[in-house]
N, C-alpha and C positions, 0 to 999 in steps of 0.2 A: 843650528838654530831651527827650531820647529816652527813652521808657519801656521797661521790660523787654519788653513785648509787641512794640513796634516793633522793638526790637533783634533779637528772634527772628524776626520777619517778614522782616527783611533777611537774617538768617542762613539761613533756609529758602530764600530766593531764591538765595543763593549756592550752597547745597547742590545745587539743581536744575541748576546749570550743568554739573555733572559727569555728567549722565545718559547712560547707555550706555557710559561709558568707564572705570568703576571696578570693576565686578563682578569677583570675588565680594565685594568690599568694599562697604559702604554709602555712600550719598551723605551728605556731612557739610559743613556750613558753619559758619564762626566769624566773629565780629565783636568788635571792641574798642571800648569806650566810655570816654572820659575827660572828667570835668567835665560830664557830660550830653550830650556830643557824640560822634558816630560818628567814629572816627579811623582805622579799618582794617578790612579784610575779607579773607577767604580761604576757599577751598573745595578739596576733594579733586578734582583734575582728571583724573588718570590712574592706572590701576592700577600700583602699584609706585612712583608718584611721591609727592611731599610730601602729607601729610594736611592737613586744613583748618587745624589749629592751627599747624603748621609754616609753611604758606603765609601765614598771618596774621603770624607772627613775621617771616618774610622781608620782608613788606610794610612792617613797622614797624621794621626794623633790629635785631631781636632782643631788644628790651626791652619789657616790659609793666608796668613799675613805675608805680604810680599809676593803673592802668587796670583795668577790669572786662572779663572775657572772657565772651561768650555763645557757647556751642557746642551744636549741635543733637543731638549724641550724645556720650555719655561718652568722654572721652579714653582711648585704648588704653593698656594698661599692660604690654604684652608686646612682645618683639622679633619682628617679622614681616618683610615686605619693607623696612620702615623701622623706625628705633628708636622706643621708646615715646613717644607724644605727652605723656603725663602727666609724664615726666621733662623734656621740652622746656619744658613750662609751669612746672615747678618752677624750672628754671634761669632762666627769664625773669621770675619773681617778680611776677605780677599781684597786685593787691590782693584780687581776688575772682574766682571762676569760677562761672558759672551754667550748669548742664547742663539741657537740655530733656528728654532721655530716657536712662535707663540702657541700657547695651549688653547684650543677651542672650547675646552670645558668651561661652561658658564661660571663655575665656582672659582676659576682661575682667570682666564681671559684678560691678561694684562696686569692683574693685581700682583702677581709675583714679581714682575719687573718693576712695577711702581713701588712695591715694598722695599726692594733693594735700593732703588734710587733715593727714596725718602730717607734711607739710612746713610746716604752719602757715598754709596758704593757705585762707581762708574759701571753702568750696565748698558750694553748695546745688543742689537739684534743683527745677526749676520745678513748680508745681502747676497750671499752665494746661492743663486736660484737652483743650481744643479744639486748641491748638497741638501738644500731644503726639500727638494723633490725626493731625494733618496730617503730622507727621514720620513716623509709622508708615505712613501711606498713601504718602508719597513713597518710602519704602524697603520697600514691600510685599513685593517679591521676597526681600529680605534677611531679613525676619521669617518668611516661609514657610520659607526654608532653615533658620533657627534654631529656630523653634517646631515645625515639622512634619517636619524632617529629610528633605526631598525637594526636587526641582526645582520651580521656579515654572512654571506651565502656562498657556499661552494657547491657546484654541480659536479657530480661524479658519475661517469658511465664507462662501460667497456663496449667496444664496438669492433666489428670485423673490418678488414681492410677496405671493403666496399661500403663502409659507413652504416652498417645495420646493428641495432642493439638487440635484435632477436630475429628469429626466422619468421616467415609469414604465418606460422601457426602459433607464434608467441614463445617458442622455446628459446631460452637464453642460457641454459646450463650445460656446459659452461663455455662462454666465449673466451674468457681470459684464463691465464695459467694459474696454478696453485700459488706461485710467488706473488702474482698480482692480487689475488684474493686475500692473501695474508696482509698485504699492504693496505687493503681496504679496511681490514679489521683494525690496523694501527690508526688509520685516519679516523675511524669512528671513535676510537678511544681518546681522541684529541678535540672532539667537538662537544657542544652542549646538547645538540639535538640532531637526530637523523629523521628526515621527512620523506614520505612517499605519498602519492595519490592513492585513492581507494582502489582504483583499477589494478595497480601493482600489488596492493595488499591482498586483493581477492585472487588474482591470477597466480602470483608466486608464493603467497603465504609465507613471507619472510619473517625472521626473528629480529633482524636489524640490530643485533647486539655485537659489541666487540668481543671476540673470543680468542683465547690463547695468546693474548698480548697484555702488556702492562696497562692498567687503567689509569691514565692521566686524569680523565674525567669519566663520569658515569652518565652517558647521554640519555636524554628522554627520547622515546620513539613517538613520532607524530604522524598521524594519518589525516589527510585532507579528505573529508567525506561530506559533501554538501547535502546529500539526501538521506543519509543513514543506512548505508549498505553493508558496512563491516559486520561480520558475523561473530557470535560469541565463541565460536570454535577456533578463531584465528590464533596462530602460534604466538603472536605478540603477547598474549595474555599468560603464557606459560611461566614467564619470569618477570611479571609486572611488579613484584615487590623489589627486585633489584634494579630494574630499568623501567621507570614509569612510562605509561602509555597515555598520551594526550590525543584527543580527537577534535580537530577543528571542523565545525559544521555550520549550518545555517538554520534559519527558522523553518526550513522545509523538512528537517529531520523529525520523525514522529516522537512523541513523548515516551512511548513504551520502549522504543529503541534506545533512547538516551538512558532510561533507567536500567535497561539490560547491560549497556556498556559500563555504566557506573557500578553495577553489581559485580562486574568482572574486574573492577579495580581501575578502570580508565577515568581520566579527567576529561569531561566534555566541555569544550569551549565554543560558544556561539560567536560567529564572526559575520560581518555583513557579506552579502552576495555580490559578485561582479560577473555579469554575463551568465547568471544562473549557477555560479560556482563560488566556493569560498574565495574571498578577496585575498590573494596571496600577499599583496603589499600590506594590508591591514593586519594579516596574521603575523607577518614578520615584525611589525611594530609591537604587537601584543607579546610576542615571544621574548623580545628584548626586555619588555616591562617585567616579564616573569623570570628574568635572569638568564635567558639564552642568548649569549653573545655571538656564538658561531653555530650555524645551521648547515648541515650537509644534506643536499637534495640527492636522493638515489633513484628517482624516477617516479612515474614513467615519463614517456615522451611528451604527453600533454602538460605535465607539470614543468618539464624543461622548457617547452614552448612558451608557457605563460611567463616563466622567469626571464627568458631572453626578450620576449616581446615587450614586457613591462619594465625592462632594464633593472631587474632585481637580482641578477646573478653577478657576483663580484669576481669570482675565480672559478676555474675548472680544473678537474683532475680526470684525465682521459686515458684509458688503457686501449691502445690500438693493437689488435691481435691479428696474426697471420692466417686468417680464415676468410673465405668468401662464401656468402650464402645467397646473394642475388634476390630477385623478386621485387616487383613493384609494391606489393603489399607488406613486405617486411619493414618494420618501423625504423625510423631514423631518430637521432636525438632531438631534432627540431622539425616536427611535422607542421602542416598548415602551409600558408602562403609564403612564409619566410620573407627575405629581403628581395626586392625586385631586381637589383643589379649588384655587381661586384663592388661598385663604388659605395654602396650602402652596407656592404658586409661588415660584420664585427671583425676587427683585427686584434688578435690577442697580443698581450704585452708581457714582458719579463718572462719569456719562455724558458722552461727547464725540462730537458729531456733526459730520461734514463732508461736503462735496459733491465727487464725482468724476465728471465728465461727467454722465450721468443717474443715477448710483448715489448712494446715501447710505451712508456708512460710520459704524458705531457702534463706539466703543471704550469698554469699561466693565469694572469689577471685578464679579466674581460675589459676592464678599464682601471687604470691606476688613479687613485685619488690625486687631484691636482693641487699644487700650491695655489692658494686663493679660493679653494672650494671645489667640490666634485662636480661632475657633469650632470648629475641627476637631481631631480626635485624630490622633496619630501612627498610621501603618499598623498597628503592633504592638498598638495598643489597640483596634482595630476589632473589633466583635463577629463 
């Protein structure tokens, strides 16, 4: 006899199978149980394709009579890329539906559950807080989009064993191994945008493109440049037709510079200033409005510092390399005053370590989205 918890354990495993292929939709899994036995599974595999409930129905020939459905997220109740899943379930007539988590999407937000109940289908919401937290962690980016109205942000850097992201002269080629750098290209191929500050763009003249890897997405390259310092000769413009370049700036940028950037193929976006610089929080809201759900921050240190201090970084991918460079002037990932005590330090969550040549890679959340809402405020609510 399969328990409710075991059913949801399997449904969460099913949900995870769609990782990286369904955004901006959430990862969802569904299973059907009859007479205490698991009889069918389904998950949302591709954006625009069948949702988990429909995939489950297809696996079972369209009928759910006499069966209980366990679904990790509330069935949708609106017409999107696909018809409403709540209607599909009503037509299939399960005896019971158990929902792990209500959907925060305003287009759903309880309407899916209400639709099932109105059709006479017993529908309940799980009270298992630990499983609900696991679903929220699995769909962390989705909840950031919904709860905080901005893009999900990953900060990536390579550093020496003594915590330096470059030498005192700014030299950072190469801290990490070839294997680590190849993984960075894979990471770029899975995000919607790669972002750097103008200091990094001027100093390193990076291309920021994913190379020699399969393109899951075609990321936009974004430079934060509050005063209009990026030059027309930047290597970013060499492949602007394949990988667009967006420049986030402020009213301080000269009109002739804007025209020059646009003539090179860039899209110039004016954002409000915060402490004399592009307001990162506002930029992340605008990026999501323009379709960028996942943003990778690649430096420099000042951009990382802004992200951490304004609580805008959701996850980190760090390559720790067996080198020592020393020096008070050598940059660290978080310059400035930082936190005053260890009690105030950020404690990373859901750590995953792996080995790449001689490097160690850490992937972790800065904060997991919590059941009942995330710990951050929307940008408009910031003091």
